[in-house]
MDAnalysis code that builds the backbone (N, CA, C; Angstrom):
import MDAnalysis as mda
import numpy as np

u = mda.Universe.empty(225, n_residues=75, atom_resindex=np.repeat(np.arange(75), 3), trajectory=True)
u.add_TopologyAttr("name", ["N", "CA", "C"] * 75)
u.add_TopologyAttr("resid", np.arange(1, 76))
u.add_TopologyAttr("resname", ["MET", "LEU", "LEU", "ARG", "GLU", "ALA", "CYS", "PHE", "LEU", "ALA", "GLY", "THR", "ASP", "ALA", "ARG", "LEU", "TRP", "THR", "LEU", "TYR", "GLY", "ILE", "GLN", "CYS", "TRP", "ARG", "MET", "SER", "ARG", "GLY", "ASP", "ASP", "ALA", "ARG", "GLN", "ALA", "LEU", "ARG", "GLN", "ALA", "LEU", "TRP", "LEU", "ARG", "GLU", "ARG", "ALA", "HIS", "ASP", "GLU", "PRO", "ARG", "ALA", "ARG", "VAL", "LEU", "ARG", "ARG", "LEU", "LEU", "ASP", "ALA", "ALA", "GLU", "SER", "HIS", "LEU", "CYS", "PRO", "ASP", "SER", "LEU", "ARG", "ALA", "ALA"])
u.atoms.positions = np.array([
    [-13.502, 9.502, -7.820],
    [-13.165, 9.516, -9.244],
    [-12.334, 10.750, -9.719],
    [-12.427, 11.954, -8.844],
    [-11.796, 13.084, -9.342],
    [-10.054, 12.820, -9.236],
    [-9.795, 12.074, -8.443],
    [-8.424, 11.826, -8.226],
    [-7.823, 10.801, -9.300],
    [-8.742, 9.903, -9.537],
    [-8.334, 9.099, -10.754],
    [-8.205, 9.852, -12.176],
    [-9.126, 11.028, -12.303],
    [-9.012, 11.640, -13.503],
    [-7.754, 12.699, -13.445],
    [-7.353, 13.196, -12.437],
    [-6.376, 13.919, -12.158],
    [-4.985, 13.076, -12.341],
    [-4.986, 11.882, -11.693],
    [-3.895, 11.077, -12.221],
    [-3.470, 10.721, -13.602],
    [-4.529, 10.781, -14.504],
    [-4.278, 10.304, -15.718],
    [-3.945, 11.791, -16.478],
    [-4.511, 12.789, -16.025],
    [-4.116, 14.007, -16.746],
    [-2.790, 14.489, -16.339],
    [-2.365, 14.318, -15.088],
    [-0.907, 14.596, -14.738],
    [-0.231, 13.126, -14.264],
    [-0.110, 12.333, -15.266],
    [0.382, 10.957, -15.102],
    [1.547, 10.704, -14.416],
    [2.449, 11.884, -14.350],
    [3.890, 11.737, -13.651],
    [3.678, 12.281, -12.595],
    [2.714, 12.482, -11.688],
    [2.624, 12.939, -10.309],
    [2.244, 11.987, -9.466],
    [3.508, 11.343, -8.724],
    [3.633, 10.472, -7.838],
    [2.684, 10.579, -6.431],
    [2.583, 12.000, -6.177],
    [1.779, 12.339, -4.875],
    [0.293, 12.020, -5.368],
    [-0.160, 12.416, -6.496],
    [-1.479, 12.009, -7.076],
    [-1.930, 10.461, -7.062],
    [-0.939, 9.863, -7.622],
    [-0.987, 8.505, -7.640],
    [-1.347, 8.016, -6.358],
    [-0.434, 8.271, -5.190],
    [-0.518, 7.872, -4.003],
    [-1.777, 8.214, -3.353],
    [-2.150, 9.459, -3.545],
    [-3.489, 9.856, -3.068],
    [-4.762, 9.038, -3.409],
    [-4.650, 8.743, -4.653],
    [-5.686, 7.973, -5.212],
    [-5.547, 6.392, -4.771],
    [-4.512, 6.089, -4.790],
    [-4.330, 4.675, -4.222],
    [-4.738, 4.361, -2.709],
    [-4.399, 5.224, -1.842],
    [-4.976, 5.343, -0.502],
    [-6.563, 5.414, -0.545],
    [-6.800, 6.242, -1.402],
    [-8.459, 6.571, -1.434],
    [-9.175, 5.361, -1.770],
    [-8.669, 4.752, -2.772],
    [-9.178, 3.359, -3.145],
    [-9.134, 2.029, -2.239],
    [-8.059, 2.345, -1.485],
    [-7.757, 1.306, -0.451],
    [-8.799, 1.437, 0.628],
    [-9.014, 2.750, 1.089],
    [-10.201, 3.013, 2.123],
    [-11.519, 2.723, 1.609],
    [-11.563, 2.737, 0.313],
    [-13.085, 2.174, -0.259],
    [-13.133, 1.000, -0.725],
    [-12.065, -0.058, -0.248],
    [-12.010, -1.393, -0.349],
    [-12.017, -1.776, -1.988],
    [-11.369, -0.926, -2.600],
    [-11.169, -1.289, -4.108],
    [-9.644, -1.651, -4.216],
    [-9.096, -2.740, -3.636],
    [-7.778, -3.290, -3.460],
    [-7.194, -3.441, -4.811],
    [-7.607, -3.741, -5.797],
    [-6.955, -3.982, -7.250],
    [-6.375, -2.570, -7.720],
    [-7.499, -1.580, -7.570],
    [-7.058, -0.179, -8.184],
    [-5.965, 0.524, -7.124],
    [-6.189, 0.185, -5.924],
    [-5.074, 0.642, -4.743],
    [-3.726, 0.188, -5.111],
    [-3.614, -1.188, -5.217],
    [-2.317, -1.481, -5.379],
    [-1.837, -1.161, -6.951],
    [-2.606, -1.102, -7.814],
    [-2.227, -0.611, -9.364],
    [-1.584, 0.876, -8.976],
    [-2.345, 1.477, -8.212],
    [-2.140, 3.011, -7.962],
    [-0.853, 3.328, -7.365],
    [-0.600, 2.328, -6.301],
    [0.716, 2.576, -5.415],
    [1.698, 1.950, -6.120],
    [1.718, 0.970, -7.004],
    [2.691, 0.503, -7.713],
    [3.193, 1.662, -8.695],
    [2.157, 2.244, -9.197],
    [2.395, 3.530, -10.272],
    [3.207, 4.483, -9.494],
    [2.869, 4.878, -8.333],
    [3.412, 5.993, -7.646],
    [4.771, 5.343, -7.017],
    [4.961, 4.329, -6.971],
    [6.277, 3.655, -6.460],
    [7.218, 3.611, -7.640],
    [6.945, 3.433, -8.788],
    [7.558, 3.176, -10.290],
    [8.143, 4.816, -10.165],
    [7.248, 5.856, -10.244],
    [7.602, 7.219, -10.314],
    [8.628, 7.718, -9.285],
    [8.494, 7.286, -8.088],
    [9.450, 7.489, -7.143],
    [10.689, 6.986, -7.285],
    [10.775, 5.751, -7.835],
    [12.078, 5.152, -7.816],
    [12.671, 5.801, -9.043],
    [11.936, 6.116, -10.236],
    [12.594, 6.499, -11.496],
    [13.040, 7.986, -11.239],
    [12.659, 8.667, -10.160],
    [13.246, 10.068, -9.778],
    [14.191, 10.128, -8.768],
    [14.474, 8.753, -8.280],
    [15.759, 8.583, -7.305],
    [15.153, 8.977, -5.950],
    [13.905, 9.115, -5.560],
    [13.367, 9.663, -4.450],
    [13.178, 8.290, -3.399],
    [14.496, 7.947, -2.908],
    [14.489, 6.732, -2.118],
    [13.629, 6.901, -0.771],
    [13.724, 7.857, -0.159],
    [12.945, 7.788, 1.134],
    [11.265, 7.746, 0.874],
    [10.702, 8.288, -0.048],
    [9.463, 8.289, -0.376],
    [8.996, 6.986, -1.019],
    [10.058, 6.455, -1.834],
    [9.893, 4.877, -2.284],
    [9.997, 4.016, -1.162],
    [10.646, 4.211, -0.166],
    [10.490, 3.211, 0.828],
    [9.099, 3.035, 1.563],
    [8.746, 4.370, 1.744],
    [7.445, 4.475, 2.330],
    [6.067, 3.848, 1.440],
    [6.430, 4.096, 0.092],
    [5.485, 3.485, -0.751],
    [5.495, 2.005, -0.897],
    [6.840, 1.286, -0.736],
    [6.968, -0.043, -0.579],
    [6.286, -0.620, 0.726],
    [6.161, 0.086, 1.669],
    [5.753, -0.304, 2.888],
    [4.021, -0.220, 2.792],
    [3.553, 0.938, 2.071],
    [2.261, 0.894, 1.936],
    [1.804, -0.314, 1.075],
    [2.467, -0.349, -0.059],
    [2.243, -1.563, -1.161],
    [2.005, -2.844, -0.439],
    [3.151, -3.142, 0.330],
    [3.052, -4.477, 1.067],
    [1.811, -4.604, 2.196],
    [1.534, -3.707, 2.834],
    [0.449, -3.585, 3.531],
    [-0.808, -3.762, 2.873],
    [-0.985, -3.081, 1.723],
    [-2.106, -3.398, 0.761],
    [-2.342, -4.628, 0.357],
    [-0.907, -5.274, -0.083],
    [-1.085, -6.585, -0.796],
    [-1.246, -7.633, 0.367],
    [-1.180, -7.160, 1.682],
    [-1.499, -8.147, 2.691],
    [-2.990, -8.007, 3.317],
    [-3.564, -7.145, 2.458],
    [-5.103, -6.746, 2.809],
    [-5.227, -6.198, 4.282],
    [-4.349, -5.477, 4.693],
    [-4.508, -4.703, 6.048],
    [-5.458, -3.727, 5.734],
    [-6.100, -3.232, 6.929],
    [-6.872, -2.021, 7.097],
    [-6.035, -0.814, 6.823],
    [-6.371, 0.236, 6.035],
    [-5.343, 1.346, 6.087],
    [-5.270, 2.169, 7.279],
    [-6.429, 2.037, 8.086],
    [-6.693, 2.868, 9.226],
    [-5.973, 2.169, 10.525],
    [-5.437, 0.933, 10.131],
    [-4.560, 0.427, 11.129],
    [-3.204, 0.917, 11.113],
    [-2.862, 1.345, 10.113],
    [-1.317, 1.866, 9.879],
    [-1.135, 2.974, 10.668],
    [-0.055, 3.294, 11.262],
    [0.435, 4.541, 11.875],
    [1.570, 5.142, 11.081],
    [1.439, 6.426, 11.128],
    [2.249, 7.354, 10.500],
    [3.756, 7.200, 11.073],
    [4.727, 7.109, 10.455],
    [6.095, 7.199, 10.952],
    [6.831, 8.489, 11.252],
])
């Protein structure tokens, strides 16, 4: 829950939103995970950070497909 509070305090930090999303995903809180990853993606796209936005799109696709986060491999 500390990550969630940090996200709301520093609402424009895509990294925090990503960390919160992944943690929710690992805890089987799919709705919260997808919402947080969407927020992180929106922030990355707004900042024109295409490489990180591309990674977030892949994570979001995996979360929406209900894959296990531990089954993903780092690129």
